[in-house]
PADRENNU-322071 format. One record per residue (C-alpha): x, y negated, z negated; residue in three letters. Coordinates in steps of 0.2 Angstrom, whole numbers, padded with zeros to 4 digits, always signed. Each point is the difference from the previous one (the first is absolute). Example, Ala and Ser with C-alpha at 12.3 -4.5 7.8 and 13.67 -1.06 7.14 Angstrom:
2
+0062+0022-0039ALA +0006-0017+0003SER 
***
This chain:
499
+0461+0290-0366MET -0017-0009+0008ARG +0001-0011-0014LYS +0017-0005+0006LYS -0005-0003+0015ARG -0015-0011-0004LEU +0013-0012-0008ASN +0012-0001+0012LEU -0015-0006+0012ARG -0004-0013-0014SER +0016-0004-0002ALA +0001-0005+0019LYS -0015-0007+0000MET +0004-0013-0013THR +0015-0001+0008ALA -0011-0005+0014ALA -0009-0012-0008LEU +0013-0009-0008LYS +0008-0004+0016ARG -0015-0005+0009ALA -0003-0010-0013SER +0020-0009+0000GLU -0004+0000+0018ARG -0016-0012-0002ARG +0011-0009-0013ALA +0012-0003+0011LYS -0010-0007+0013SER -0009-0010-0010CYS +0015-0006-0006PHE +0006-0007+0018ILE -0017-0009+0003VAL +0003-0009-0015VAL +0019-0004+0005ILE -0006-0004+0018PHE -0014-0011-0004LEU +0008-0009-0014ALA +0017-0002+0015VAL -0013-0007+0009PHE -0010-0012-0011ALA +0018-0006-0006CYS +0004-0004+0021MET -0015-0009+0001LEU +0002-0011-0016VAL +0017-0005+0004THR -0005-0005+0019GLU -0016-0009-0003VAL +0000-0007-0018PHE +0021-0002-0001TYR +0007-0015+0007VAL +0020+0004-0001GLU +0014-0009+0010GLU +0019+0008+0000GLU +0008-0015+0004ARG -0009-0008-0019TRP +0001+0010-0015LYS -0011-0011-0009GLU -0016+0007-0009GLU -0015-0005+0008LYS -0015-0001-0008PHE -0017+0005+0011ILE -0009+0003-0014ALA -0020-0003+0005MET -0013-0010-0016PHE -0015-0001-0003SER -0010-0009-0007PHE -0006+0009-0019GLY -0017-0002-0008ARG +0009-0013-0009GLU +0000-0014+0013SER -0016-0010+0000SER -0009-0002+0015PRO +0000-0017+0006MET -0018-0008+0003PRO -0006-0004+0016ASP +0004-0017+0009GLN -0010-0012+0008PHE +0006-0005+0016LEU +0016-0014-0003ASP -0002-0016+0012PRO +0007+0011+0013GLN -0018+0001+0011SER +0000-0020+0003SER +0019-0002+0000ARG -0002+0012+0013MET -0015-0008+0010ALA +0010-0017-0002ARG +0015+0007+0007GLU -0007+0008+0016LEU -0010-0019+0002ALA +0016-0010-0001ARG +0009+0011+0011VAL -0016-0001+0013LYS +0001-0019-0002ASP +0017-0001+0001ASP +0001+0010+0020ASP -0016-0013+0005ALA +0013-0016-0006SER +0018+0004+0003SER +0009-0001+0017SER +0006+0017+0006ASN +0017-0008-0004ASP -0002-0004-0020SER -0011+0014-0005LYS -0001+0001-0020LYS +0005+0018-0007GLN -0012+0002-0017VAL +0012+0013-0006PHE +0017-0006+0007ALA +0010+0006-0016ASP -0007+0018+0003MET +0009+0003+0019ILE +0011+0012-0002ILE +0014-0003+0015GLU +0006+0014+0007SER +0015+0003+0013GLU -0003+0019+0001ASP -0003+0012+0015TYR +0007+0017+0003TRP +0021+0001+0006GLN +0008+0014+0007LYS +0017+0006-0007VAL +0010+0002+0017ARG +0008+0017+0004ASN -0008+0012-0014THR -0003+0017+0006LYS -0016-0002-0006ASP -0013-0014-0002LYS +0005-0010-0013PHE -0009-0018-0003PHE -0001-0012-0013VAL -0012-0015-0004TYR +0003-0011-0014SER +0012-0002-0014ALA -0001-0006-0020PHE +0010-0006-0013TYR -0003+0012-0015ASP +0011-0003-0015ASP -0009+0009-0015ARG +0010+0016+0001ARG +0016-0006+0009THR +0003-0015+0013LYS -0006+0010+0016TRP -0005-0008+0016VAL -0017+0017+0002ARG -0004+0001+0022VAL -0016+0008+0003ILE +0002+0012+0011ALA -0003+0015+0010ALA +0007+0014+0007ALA +0002+0022+0002ARG -0005+0007-0015THR +0016+0009-0002ARG +0017-0003+0005LEU -0003-0018+0006ALA +0014-0008+0004ASP +0013-0009-0012LYS +0001-0019+0001VAL +0007-0016-0005PHE -0007-0015-0007CYS +0009-0019+0008GLN -0003-0012-0011PHE -0003-0020+0009HIS +0000-0016-0010TYR -0004-0017+0004LYS +0012-0009-0008ASP +0017+0005+0013GLY +0005+0015-0009ARG +0007+0013+0010GLU -0015+0016+0003PRO +0008+0015-0007HIS -0007+0019-0002ALA -0005+0009-0016VAL -0004+0020+0004ALA -0020+0004-0005GLY -0009+0012-0007ILE -0015+0009+0010ASN -0013+0003-0013ARG -0014+0009+0007LEU -0017-0006-0005ILE -0008+0016-0010ARG -0018+0000+0010GLU +0004+0005+0017ASN -0009+0016+0004TRP +0014+0010+0005ASN -0001-0007+0018LEU +0014-0004+0010LYS +0002-0019-0005TYR -0003-0008-0015SER +0002-0018-0009ALA +0015-0002-0008PHE +0009-0014-0012PHE +0018-0003+0007ILE +0009-0008-0018LEU +0013-0012+0003CYS +0012-0003-0012PRO +0005-0018-0006ILE +0017+0002-0008LYS +0014-0014-0004PRO +0007-0011+0005PRO -0016-0001+0012ASN -0013-0002-0011THR -0012-0013+0007GLY -0017+0003+0008VAL +0005+0004+0020PRO -0012-0011+0010SER +0000+0015+0012HIS +0004+0018+0003VAL +0002+0013+0013SER +0001+0018-0002ILE +0014+0009+0011ILE +0001+0018+0005ARG +0015+0006-0010ALA +0017+0001+0012GLY -0007-0012+0013ASP -0001-0019-0001SER -0015-0007+0012THR -0012-0009-0007ILE -0015+0002+0006GLY -0009-0010-0015ASN -0002-0012-0011LYS -0015+0000-0015VAL -0003-0015-0012VAL +0003+0003-0019VAL -0013-0004-0010HIS +0004-0008-0017ASP -0015+0001-0010ASN +0006-0004-0018LYS +0009-0015+0005SER -0014-0006+0010LYS -0015+0000-0013PHE +0001-0006-0018LYS -0012+0013-0009LYS -0013+0013+0009PRO -0019-0008+0002GLU -0016+0007+0010GLY -0004+0016+0006VAL +0004+0009+0018ALA -0008+0015+0009VAL +0013+0011+0012CYS -0009+0008+0015ILE +0008+0011+0010LYS +0003-0001+0019PRO -0016-0005+0010LEU +0000+0012+0016HIS -0012+0009+0013TYR -0004-0017+0006GLU -0008-0004-0017TYR -0018-0011+0002ASN -0012+0001-0012LYS -0002-0018-0003VAL -0014+0001-0013LYS +0009+0013-0010ASN +0018-0011+0000LEU -0012-0016-0008VAL -0009+0010-0012GLU +0017+0005-0006PHE +0008-0015-0001ILE -0014-0010-0007GLU -0007+0013-0012LEU +0019+0001-0007ASN +0002-0017+0000ARG -0015-0002-0012ILE +0008+0014-0012LEU +0014-0014+0000GLY +0013+0006+0011VAL +0009-0015+0009ASN +0011+0009+0015HIS +0001+0013+0012PHE +0014+0006+0007VAL -0005+0013+0016LEU +0012+0009+0014TYR -0005-0002+0018ASN +0003+0016+0012HIS -0016-0003+0010THR -0015-0010-0004VAL -0015-0005+0012GLY -0004-0016+0008ALA -0011-0008-0012GLU +0009+0008-0015VAL +0015-0007+0004GLY -0009-0019+0003CYS -0008+0001-0019ILE +0019+0006-0004LEU +0007-0018+0006LYS -0015-0011-0007LYS +0003+0009-0016TYR +0021-0002+0000GLU -0004-0020+0006VAL -0008-0001-0018GLU +0014+0008-0007GLY -0012+0016-0007ILE +0009+0014+0009VAL +0017+0005+0006THR +0000+0009+0016VAL +0018+0011+0002LEU +0004+0007+0019PRO +0003+0019-0001TRP +0004+0008+0016GLN +0011+0015-0005LEU +0005+0012+0014ASP -0003+0015-0008ILE -0014+0011+0003VAL -0015-0001-0013SER -0005+0017-0008GLN +0011+0009+0010LYS +0017-0010-0003GLU -0003-0009-0017ILE -0015-0003-0010ARG -0014-0012+0006THR +0012-0011+0005GLU +0011-0003-0011GLY -0013-0001-0014LEU +0015+0000-0014PHE +0010-0010+0007ALA -0013-0014+0001ALA -0005+0005-0017LEU +0016-0004-0008ASN +0005-0014+0010ASP -0017-0008-0005CYS +0006+0002-0019LEU +0017-0008+0000TYR -0008-0012+0014ARG -0012-0007-0015THR +0011+0004-0016MET +0006-0014-0010TYR -0015-0009+0010ARG -0016+0007-0005PHE -0004+0007-0019ARG -0009+0015+0006TYR -0003+0008+0017VAL -0013+0014+0004LEU +0004+0013+0011MET -0014+0003+0010ILE -0009+0005+0020ASP -0012-0010+0007LEU -0014+0013-0005ASP +0005+0000-0020GLU -0006-0012-0012TYR +0008-0001-0018ILE -0017-0006-0009ILE +0000-0003-0017PRO -0015+0007-0011HIS +0001-0009-0016LYS +0004-0018+0007ASN -0003-0010+0013SER +0017-0004+0008THR +0019+0009+0004LEU +0006-0012-0011THR -0010+0001-0014VAL +0002+0017-0001MET +0020-0002+0003LEU +0000-0011-0014ASN -0006+0013-0014HIS +0008+0012+0008LEU +0016-0011-0002SER -0001+0000-0019LYS -0001+0020-0002LYS +0020+0004+0003ASN +0005-0014+0008PRO +0019+0005+0001ASP +0000+0016+0005ARG -0013-0002+0013THR +0006-0002+0016GLY -0017+0006+0012ALA -0018+0004-0003TYR -0009+0016+0008SER -0017+0000+0004PHE -0010+0016+0002GLN -0008+0003+0018ASN -0017+0003+0005ALA -0007+0003+0016PHE -0016-0009+0006PHE -0002+0011+0015TYR -0010-0010+0015LEU -0012+0014+0005GLN -0010-0002-0013TRP -0013-0012+0000PRO +0000-0019-0001ASN -0005-0008-0015ASP -0019-0006+0002THR +0005-0016-0005SER +0010-0004+0012SER -0011+0002+0013ALA -0006-0019+0000GLY +0017-0006-0004LEU +0010-0009+0017PRO +0017+0006+0006TYR -0003+0019-0005LYS +0014+0000-0013LEU +0009+0017-0003LEU +0000-0003-0018THR -0016-0003-0004LEU -0007+0010+0014GLN +0008+0017-0009LYS -0004+0003-0018THR +0002+0019-0002ILE +0015+0002-0006ARG +0007+0019-0004LYS -0001+0003-0019SER +0016+0008-0002LYS +0016-0008-0001PHE +0015+0004+0008HIS +0014+0003-0010ALA +0014-0014-0004HIS +0013+0002+0014LYS -0012+0008+0012GLN -0007-0015+0011ARG +0004-0012-0016SER +0001-0015+0006LYS +0014-0014-0011CYS +0000-0019-0004ILE +0019-0001-0003VAL +0011-0015-0009LEU +0012-0002+0014PRO +0017-0002-0010GLU -0004+0016-0010ARG +0002+0010+0015VAL +0012+0011+0009VAL -0008+0010+0012GLU -0019+0000+0007MET -0011+0015+0007GLY -0015-0001+0006ASN -0011+0007-0016HIS +0012-0003-0014PHE +0018-0006-0004VAL +0017+0011+0003TRP +0007-0011-0010GLU +0002-0013-0013PHE +0012-0010-0005ILE +0007+0007-0018ALA -0012-0001-0014GLY -0013-0004+0010LYS -0014+0012+0003THR -0020+0002+0007MET -0015-0004-0009MET -0016+0011+0006ASN -0016-0010-0001ILE -0017+0011-0006PRO -0013-0002+0014PRO -0011-0010-0012ASP +0012-0015+0000MET +0001+0002+0020GLY +0004+0009+0013PHE +0004+0003+0019LEU -0016-0001+0011HIS +0005+0009+0016HIS -0011-0003+0014TYR +0001+0015+0012ARG -0005+0016+0013VAL +0001+0016-0008CYS +0018+0004-0003GLU -0001+0017+0008PHE -0010-0002+0015GLY -0019+0002+0000GLY -0014-0002-0013ASN +0002+0011-0012ASP +0007-0013-0010CYS -0017-0006-0005ILE -0006+0014-0009ASN +0014-0004-0014THR -0009-0006-0017THR -0003-0017+0004HIS -0004-0017-0011VAL -0006-0017+0004VAL +0011-0014-0004ASP -0005-0018+0005ARG +0015-0010-0010ARG +0004-0011+0016THR -0018-0005-0002TYR +0006-0011-0012PHE +0009-0011+0011TRP -0012+0001+0012LYS -0006-0018+0003ASP +0018-0007+0001THR +0004+0013+0014MET -0015-0004+0010ILE +0005-0020-0001GLU +0020+0001+0002THR -0003+0013+0016VAL -0012-0010+0008ALA +0010-0015-0002LEU +0013+0007+0005ARG -0008+0008+0015LEU -0006-0017+0005ARG +0016-0008-0001LEU +0011+0014+0011LEU -0015+0000+0013GLN +0005-0017+0009PRO +0019+0008-0001VAL -0004+0018+0003CYS -0015-0002+0013GLN +0003+0018+0004ASN -0006+0010-0018ILE -0018-0005+0001LEU -0004+0019+0008PRO +0010+0005-0018PHE -0012-0008-0011LEU -0017+0005+0006ILE +0005+0020+0002GLU 
***
C-alpha cells in the first residue's frame, strides 16, 4: 500500500512537471510569435515602400561596395579653386563697372524662375493649401501638385486645368496621396495627382485645386514642365529645408555655400520661412549671380504642433520635382551638414566614379552620418585662421557612424525618384534603387550640439578627422573674397564676421 502511494505521488509530480514544461514552452512560443509579428510590422513600416494604387514591383534593395571595388586614388584639386577666385573677382568688377539697370548676371543660365507661393483651397472643412505643380509622365500622365492638408480625412478635391491656347478649362477628380513622412501630426504634406486624360492630352499652363462639391476657385498654380524645357540634366544642385526662426548665421551660410561650390555644386534652392536682415541681404546677392534660388514659404500651419518643421516634407519634394530634368544630381542636406568625399577632390569626381557601378539601377546614393559635436574643443590649427570657419574648427567626430536610413542623407538622380524623405528615398520609379556608400568613400559631416541635450555626448568614443583641411587654402581664399564682395552691399554683416 505504501509503495502504491509513493508511485501515485511520483506520477502526480511527473505530471505536474510535464504541465509546467508545457506552460514554459507555450510562453516561449507566444513570445517568439509576438517578436516575429512586431519585426514584420517594423520591416513593413520602415523598409518597404508599397502603394495600393499601383501593384508593380518595387526594387528597393540596398547596394554596397564589395571587396572587388577598387578604391579610386585621391585626385588633386582641379582648376576649381582658381576658377572660383576668378568668378568672384569678375563679379566684383562687374559690380564696380555696371550701372544699376544693366548689371550682368554671371550665372544667369542657372536662375530658377518661380511664381510659386502657398495658396488656399477655399471652403474646406480644415486647412488646405497648395504650393506648386509639375507635369510628370513617368508612370502615367499627371499634374503633380505639392500641397498641405489634414493628415486624415482630407477634403476630396478636383483639379481644374487652364490652357494658354484658348481651350476651355476643364476639371478632373484629383487623388490625395499622403506623403509618408508626417510624424502623425494633424497636418501633412500631400501630393495631389491630377490625371491628364484624352481628349485633353496637352500639358496645361495652370491648375486650380477645388473642393469637391464646390465651384469656388481660390488658387491658380503654374504647371512646370521641366522635361520639355531642358534637354539634358547637368550639374549638381542642393536642396535645403525651410529657413526659420529668423535664421541669421552669416558666416555659416557663406561657408556652406562656398565650400559646396568648391566641391562642385552649381546651384542652391532654399525656402524662406523667416530669415534675418543680414542673411536676407546675402541671399539676394547670391540670387543676382544665379547661384541661389530663394522661394517664399509662408505656410499658415503651426510648425511642430500641427505640421513637421514648417512643412519640411513638402519643401523636399517640391525641390525634387523643381530640379528634375534640370540637374543631374541633387543633394538633400541641411545647412549644418556636408557630404564630404574622402577619396576624391570633389563631389563631381566621386559621383562620376560611382555612376559607373550599376548605372541603370541606381536612383540615389546614401551617405552615413557622423556627428562633429560642437562641444568638443576646436582644432588647435584653426586658432590662427580667419573667420573661424566651422568645418576647420571642428575636426573631432564620433567614431561610430549611424546606419543607413538613420540620419543618413542622399544624393539623388531626381528623375528616378517619386517621393523623397528626410533621410532616405521613400519611393523610386520601377527598377531603380539606393546605393549605400561606404564611409571610406565619403560620408555626412554633421556639425551640431549633443542631440539629446546636455554635454554627455562628448564622452562617446571619438576620432580626429581633418579631411576638410584638404580644401583649407581654397576655402579661406573664396570666403575672404566673398565677404569682401558682400560688405559694401550688406554693410551690417561686419559684426557677424568677427564673432
